[in-house]
C-alpha positions in Angstrom: 114.0 169.0 81.2 110.9 169.2 83.3 107.7 170.9 82.1 105.9 173.0 84.7 102.4 174.1 83.8 101.7 177.8 84.1 99.7 179.2 87.0 97.0 180.1 84.6 96.8 176.4 83.5 96.8 175.3 87.1 94.0 177.7 87.9 91.9 176.3 85.1 92.5 172.8 86.3 91.5 173.8 89.8 88.3 175.3 88.5 87.6 172.2 86.5 88.2 170.1 89.6 85.6 172.2 91.4 83.1 171.9 88.6 83.6 168.1 88.2 83.4 167.5 91.9 80.2 169.4 92.3 78.6 167.4 89.5 79.9 164.1 91.0 78.5 165.0 94.4 75.2 165.9 92.9 74.9 162.5 91.2 76.0 160.6 94.3 73.6 162.6 96.5 70.7 161.9 94.2 71.5 158.2 94.2 71.5 158.1 98.0 68.3 160.1 98.2 66.5 157.7 95.8 67.0 155.0 98.3 67.7 152.2 95.8 71.3 151.7 97.0 72.1 149.0 99.5 73.1 150.5 102.9 76.8 149.6 102.5 76.9 151.1 99.1 75.2 154.3 100.4 77.9 154.6 103.0 80.6 154.2 100.4 79.0 156.9 98.3 78.9 159.2 101.4 82.7 158.6 101.8 83.2 159.5 98.1 81.1 162.7 98.7 83.5 163.7 101.6 86.4 163.1 99.3 84.9 165.3 96.6 84.3 168.0 99.2 87.9 167.8 100.2 89.0 168.2 96.6 86.8 171.3 96.3 88.2 172.9 99.4 91.8 172.2 98.2 91.1 173.7 94.8 89.4 176.7 96.3 92.4 177.3 98.6 94.7 177.1 95.6 92.5 179.6 93.7 92.4 181.9 96.7 96.2 181.8 97.1 96.7 182.7 93.4 94.1 185.4 92.9 96.4 187.7 91.0 96.9 185.3 88.1 94.2 185.7 85.4 
């Protein structure tokens, strides 16, 4: 038997993904702005920020498509 989480649980996970991704982006952005990272590391961090932005967009789309579930 397969367990499928409820839409409410999935919405909570999506919101947690958004919150965590925003925090991660903030930390990475601050590290880049401080200027103590080597250039290659800064570029890697920028790639990670793009990945977190994508996660946020995907989570927001999921929430938008499931608005009627509280």
